[in-house]
SEFI-516668 format. One record per residue (C-alpha): x, y, z; residue number from 1. Coordinates in pm, whole numbers, padded with zeros to 5 digits. Layout:
<rs>
<r><east>X</east><north>Y</north><up>Z</up><nr>NUM</nr></r>
...
</rs>
This chain:
<rs>
<r><east>11731</east><north>12649</north><up>11526</up><nr>1</nr></r>
<r><east>11490</east><north>12684</north><up>11819</up><nr>2</nr></r>
<r><east>11352</east><north>12357</north><up>11946</up><nr>3</nr></r>
<r><east>10971</east><north>12340</north><up>11960</up><nr>4</nr></r>
<r><east>10803</east><north>12249</north><up>12286</up><nr>5</nr></r>
<r><east>10527</east><north>11993</north><up>12247</up><nr>6</nr></r>
<r><east>10343</east><north>12098</north><up>12565</up><nr>7</nr></r>
<r><east>10357</east><north>12468</north><up>12640</up><nr>8</nr></r>
<r><east>10379</east><north>12547</north><up>13015</up><nr>9</nr></r>
<r><east>10108</east><north>12748</north><up>13185</up><nr>10</nr></r>
<r><east>10183</east><north>13087</north><up>13347</up><nr>11</nr></r>
<r><east>10152</east><north>12913</north><up>13683</up><nr>12</nr></r>
<r><east>10427</east><north>12670</north><up>13589</up><nr>13</nr></r>
<r><east>10650</east><north>12945</north><up>13454</up><nr>14</nr></r>
<r><east>10614</east><north>13176</north><up>13753</up><nr>15</nr></r>
<r><east>10611</east><north>12892</north><up>14003</up><nr>16</nr></r>
<r><east>10934</east><north>12752</north><up>13866</up><nr>17</nr></r>
<r><east>11092</east><north>13094</north><up>13833</up><nr>18</nr></r>
<r><east>11006</east><north>13243</north><up>14171</up><nr>19</nr></r>
<r><east>10882</east><north>12994</north><up>14429</up><nr>20</nr></r>
<r><east>11215</east><north>12839</north><up>14527</up><nr>21</nr></r>
<r><east>11361</east><north>13185</north><up>14579</up><nr>22</nr></r>
<r><east>11061</east><north>13309</north><up>14776</up><nr>23</nr></r>
<r><east>11078</east><north>12997</north><up>14995</up><nr>24</nr></r>
<r><east>11445</east><north>13070</north><up>15061</up><nr>25</nr></r>
<r><east>11377</east><north>13433</north><up>15152</up><nr>26</nr></r>
<r><east>11091</east><north>13334</north><up>15384</up><nr>27</nr></r>
<r><east>11313</east><north>13073</north><up>15553</up><nr>28</nr></r>
<r><east>11584</east><north>13336</north><up>15601</up><nr>29</nr></r>
<r><east>11324</east><north>13567</north><up>15757</up><nr>30</nr></r>
<r><east>11213</east><north>13287</north><up>15991</up><nr>31</nr></r>
<r><east>11572</east><north>13239</north><up>16108</up><nr>32</nr></r>
<r><east>11677</east><north>13606</north><up>16130</up><nr>33</nr></r>
<r><east>11361</east><north>13770</north><up>16266</up><nr>34</nr></r>
<r><east>11185</east><north>13486</north><up>16446</up><nr>35</nr></r>
<r><east>11481</east><north>13289</north><up>16580</up><nr>36</nr></r>
<r><east>11393</east><north>12954</north><up>16429</up><nr>37</nr></r>
<r><east>11672</east><north>12702</north><up>16382</up><nr>38</nr></r>
<r><east>11779</east><north>12668</north><up>16019</up><nr>39</nr></r>
<r><east>11665</east><north>12307</north><up>15991</up><nr>40</nr></r>
<r><east>11314</east><north>12385</north><up>16116</up><nr>41</nr></r>
<r><east>11280</east><north>12693</north><up>15893</up><nr>42</nr></r>
<r><east>11402</east><north>12499</north><up>15589</up><nr>43</nr></r>
<r><east>11160</east><north>12214</north><up>15655</up><nr>44</nr></r>
<r><east>10867</east><north>12451</north><up>15708</up><nr>45</nr></r>
<r><east>10912</east><north>12610</north><up>15366</up><nr>46</nr></r>
<r><east>11031</east><north>12300</north><up>15180</up><nr>47</nr></r>
<r><east>11393</east><north>12378</north><up>15091</up><nr>48</nr></r>
<r><east>11718</east><north>12200</north><up>15177</up><nr>49</nr></r>
<r><east>11884</east><north>12328</north><up>15495</up><nr>50</nr></r>
<r><east>12230</east><north>12343</north><up>15333</up><nr>51</nr></r>
<r><east>12089</east><north>12587</north><up>15074</up><nr>52</nr></r>
<r><east>11951</east><north>12807</north><up>15352</up><nr>53</nr></r>
<r><east>12282</east><north>12791</north><up>15541</up><nr>54</nr></r>
<r><east>12481</east><north>12886</north><up>15229</up><nr>55</nr></r>
<r><east>12244</east><north>13179</north><up>15162</up><nr>56</nr></r>
<r><east>12259</east><north>13305</north><up>15520</up><nr>57</nr></r>
<r><east>12640</east><north>13295</north><up>15514</up><nr>58</nr></r>
<r><east>12664</east><north>13472</north><up>15179</up><nr>59</nr></r>
<r><east>12798</east><north>13170</north><up>14992</up><nr>60</nr></r>
<r><east>12497</east><north>13139</north><up>14758</up><nr>61</nr></r>
<r><east>12253</east><north>13389</north><up>14616</up><nr>62</nr></r>
<r><east>12040</east><north>13210</north><up>14356</up><nr>63</nr></r>
<r><east>11925</east><north>13393</north><up>14044</up><nr>64</nr></r>
<r><east>11562</east><north>13358</north><up>14155</up><nr>65</nr></r>
<r><east>11642</east><north>13548</north><up>14475</up><nr>66</nr></r>
<r><east>11816</east><north>13825</north><up>14282</up><nr>67</nr></r>
<r><east>11511</east><north>13857</north><up>14056</up><nr>68</nr></r>
<r><east>11267</east><north>13853</north><up>14346</up><nr>69</nr></r>
<r><east>11458</east><north>14119</north><up>14538</up><nr>70</nr></r>
<r><east>11402</east><north>14360</north><up>14247</up><nr>71</nr></r>
<r><east>11022</east><north>14345</north><up>14291</up><nr>72</nr></r>
<r><east>10878</east><north>14646</north><up>14476</up><nr>73</nr></r>
<r><east>10725</east><north>14564</north><up>14816</up><nr>74</nr></r>
<r><east>10852</east><north>14204</north><up>14812</up><nr>75</nr></r>
<r><east>11001</east><north>14243</north><up>15161</up><nr>76</nr></r>
<r><east>10654</east><north>14309</north><up>15300</up><nr>77</nr></r>
<r><east>10518</east><north>13994</north><up>15134</up><nr>78</nr></r>
<r><east>10803</east><north>13790</north><up>15284</up><nr>79</nr></r>
<r><east>10748</east><north>13945</north><up>15628</up><nr>80</nr></r>
<r><east>10375</east><north>13868</north><up>15618</up><nr>81</nr></r>
<r><east>10426</east><north>13510</north><up>15497</up><nr>82</nr></r>
<r><east>10684</east><north>13442</north><up>15769</up><nr>83</nr></r>
<r><east>10454</east><north>13588</north><up>16034</up><nr>84</nr></r>
<r><east>10168</east><north>13365</north><up>15914</up><nr>85</nr></r>
<r><east>10390</east><north>13057</north><up>15923</up><nr>86</nr></r>
<r><east>10504</east><north>13142</north><up>16278</up><nr>87</nr></r>
<r><east>10139</east><north>13172</north><up>16385</up><nr>88</nr></r>
<r><east>10064</east><north>12825</north><up>16247</up><nr>89</nr></r>
<r><east>09898</east><north>12922</north><up>15920</up><nr>90</nr></r>
<r><east>09978</east><north>12712</north><up>15614</up><nr>91</nr></r>
<r><east>10068</east><north>12945</north><up>15328</up><nr>92</nr></r>
<r><east>09986</east><north>12814</north><up>14981</up><nr>93</nr></r>
<r><east>10235</east><north>12840</north><up>14699</up><nr>94</nr></r>
<r><east>09946</east><north>12958</north><up>14481</up><nr>95</nr></r>
<r><east>09877</east><north>13256</north><up>14710</up><nr>96</nr></r>
<r><east>10247</east><north>13347</north><up>14709</up><nr>97</nr></r>
<r><east>10261</east><north>13327</north><up>14331</up><nr>98</nr></r>
<r><east>09945</east><north>13540</north><up>14298</up><nr>99</nr></r>
<r><east>10092</east><north>13798</north><up>14536</up><nr>100</nr></r>
<r><east>10416</east><north>13813</north><up>14338</up><nr>101</nr></r>
<r><east>10225</east><north>13852</north><up>14013</up><nr>102</nr></r>
<r><east>10014</east><north>14128</north><up>14167</up><nr>103</nr></r>
<r><east>10328</east><north>14312</north><up>14280</up><nr>104</nr></r>
<r><east>10451</east><north>14289</north><up>13922</up><nr>105</nr></r>
<r><east>10117</east><north>14423</north><up>13794</up><nr>106</nr></r>
<r><east>10012</east><north>14094</north><up>13636</up><nr>107</nr></r>
<r><east>09667</east><north>13946</north><up>13692</up><nr>108</nr></r>
<r><east>09679</east><north>13577</north><up>13772</up><nr>109</nr></r>
<r><east>09483</east><north>13374</north><up>13515</up><nr>110</nr></r>
<r><east>09225</east><north>13176</north><up>13710</up><nr>111</nr></r>
<r><east>08984</east><north>13030</north><up>13459</up><nr>112</nr></r>
<r><east>09064</east><north>12784</north><up>13183</up><nr>113</nr></r>
<r><east>08987</east><north>13054</north><up>12925</up><nr>114</nr></r>
<r><east>09221</east><north>13307</north><up>13094</up><nr>115</nr></r>
<r><east>09497</east><north>13047</north><up>13116</up><nr>116</nr></r>
<r><east>09452</east><north>12960</north><up>12747</up><nr>117</nr></r>
<r><east>09471</east><north>13330</north><up>12652</up><nr>118</nr></r>
<r><east>09777</east><north>13390</north><up>12870</up><nr>119</nr></r>
<r><east>09954</east><north>13090</north><up>12719</up><nr>120</nr></r>
<r><east>09890</east><north>13179</north><up>12356</up><nr>121</nr></r>
</rs>
């Protein structure tokens, strides 16, 4: 029997949880590979543990979220742009990354309370 959830998560929570850790990892990898940042600095900039980044870069870990993200068309361009912005000193919001991922998947981000309520029902 399926267990009922007392508080249903919003689309932002679902997509944030599903994709943001993976996108952070891919951006950190881009910062190391293309921009020459040390792993520790790249990991700190995007908010992930450095050992996770190291394991990913050495092929020891490839999280499910990364595998899902890599299937999205044009995701490499989003990662490239985000890394470039971070290198130039711009703070990239998780919300803007999530919106961009949703847009690449053809999903409009719910922005108003009414849209969120409709998307969650």
